[in-house]
C-alpha positions in Angstrom: -17.8 -7.6 -1.9 -15.4 -10.4 -1.3 -14.1 -11.1 2.8 -10.8 -12.2 3.3 -8.8 -12.8 6.9 -6.1 -10.6 7.4 -4.1 -10.5 10.7 -6.7 -12.8 12.3 -10.0 -10.7 11.2 -12.2 -11.1 8.4 -11.9 -7.6 6.3 -13.9 -6.4 3.1 -11.7 -5.9 -0.1 -12.2 -5.2 -3.8 -12.1 -7.4 -6.5 -8.2 -7.1 -6.6 -7.4 -7.2 -2.6 -7.6 -3.6 -2.0 -9.6 -2.8 1.8 -12.5 -1.2 1.1 -12.2 0.7 4.1 -9.6 2.6 4.7 -10.2 3.3 8.3 -9.5 0.0 9.5 -6.0 0.2 8.2 -3.4 -1.1 11.1 0.5 -1.9 10.9 -0.9 -5.6 11.6 -3.1 -5.4 9.0 0.0 -3.9 6.4 1.8 -6.7 7.5 -0.6 -9.4 6.7 -1.5 -7.3 3.2 2.1 -7.4 2.6 2.8 -10.9 2.1 0.1 -11.1 -0.3 2.3 -8.5 -2.2 5.3 -10.4 -2.2 6.9 -9.0 0.8 7.7 -10.9 3.5 8.8 -8.3 5.9 8.6 -4.4 6.3 11.7 -2.8 6.6 12.3 0.6 7.7 12.5 1.6 3.8 9.3 0.2 3.4 7.7 2.0 6.3 8.9 4.9 5.0 6.9 4.6 1.4 3.7 3.4 3.5 4.2 6.4 6.1 4.3 8.6 2.9 2.0 7.3 1.2 -0.9 7.7 3.7 0.2 11.0 5.0 -0.3 12.2 1.3 -3.7 10.5 1.3 -5.1 11.7 4.2 -4.3 15.2 2.9 -5.5 15.2 -0.5 -7.7 12.1 -0.8 -5.9 10.6 -3.5 -2.6 8.8 -3.8 0.8 10.4 -5.1 2.2 10.5 -8.7 5.1 8.0 -8.8 7.4 10.9 -9.6 6.3 12.6 -6.5 6.2 9.7 -4.4 10.0 9.3 -5.7 10.9 13.0 -4.7 9.6 13.3 -1.6 10.8 9.6 0.0 14.6 9.7 -1.8 14.1 6.5 -3.7 14.2 6.0 -7.3 11.8 3.8 -9.3 13.6 0.9 -9.4 14.0 0.7 -5.5 10.4 1.6 -5.3 9.9 -1.9 -7.6 12.9 -3.8 -5.3 10.9 -2.8 -2.3 7.3 -3.4 -4.0 7.6 -6.3 -6.3 4.5 -5.6 -8.1 4.5 -2.0 -8.2 4.8 1.1 -6.1 0.9 1.6 -7.4 -0.6 -1.7 -6.6 1.7 -3.1 -4.1 2.9 -0.1 -2.1 -0.8 1.6 -1.9 -2.7 -1.5 -1.0 -0.1 -2.4 1.9 -0.6 1.4 3.1 -4.7 0.4 2.9 -5.3 2.9 0.1 -7.9 2.4 -2.3 -7.3 1.0 -5.7 -5.3 4.2 -7.5 -6.7 5.9 -10.0 -5.3 4.1 -13.8 -3.7 1.3 -11.8 -3.7 -1.9 -14.0 
């Protein structure tokens, strides 16, 4: 597995930059991952999405469907793409420290 330096530490990632061990995730790591996904600063709206993704993953061990993400957070799909330009599945899940979602291309 490739190793990259994020937030001053060496981190194992897959070929697409997703963390290999979601347990090492931290807010500092999230900020570093965000920069790799065209997000320069994480706002309260970003954190609302990130926290929901992490809570959902902790409970179900899978990322939520986009429709559920929109319904539970109150953001529409366009707003999600404004917040996460590389997409809510790829970008938001990567920043949240989740594994690559199934079906994510």
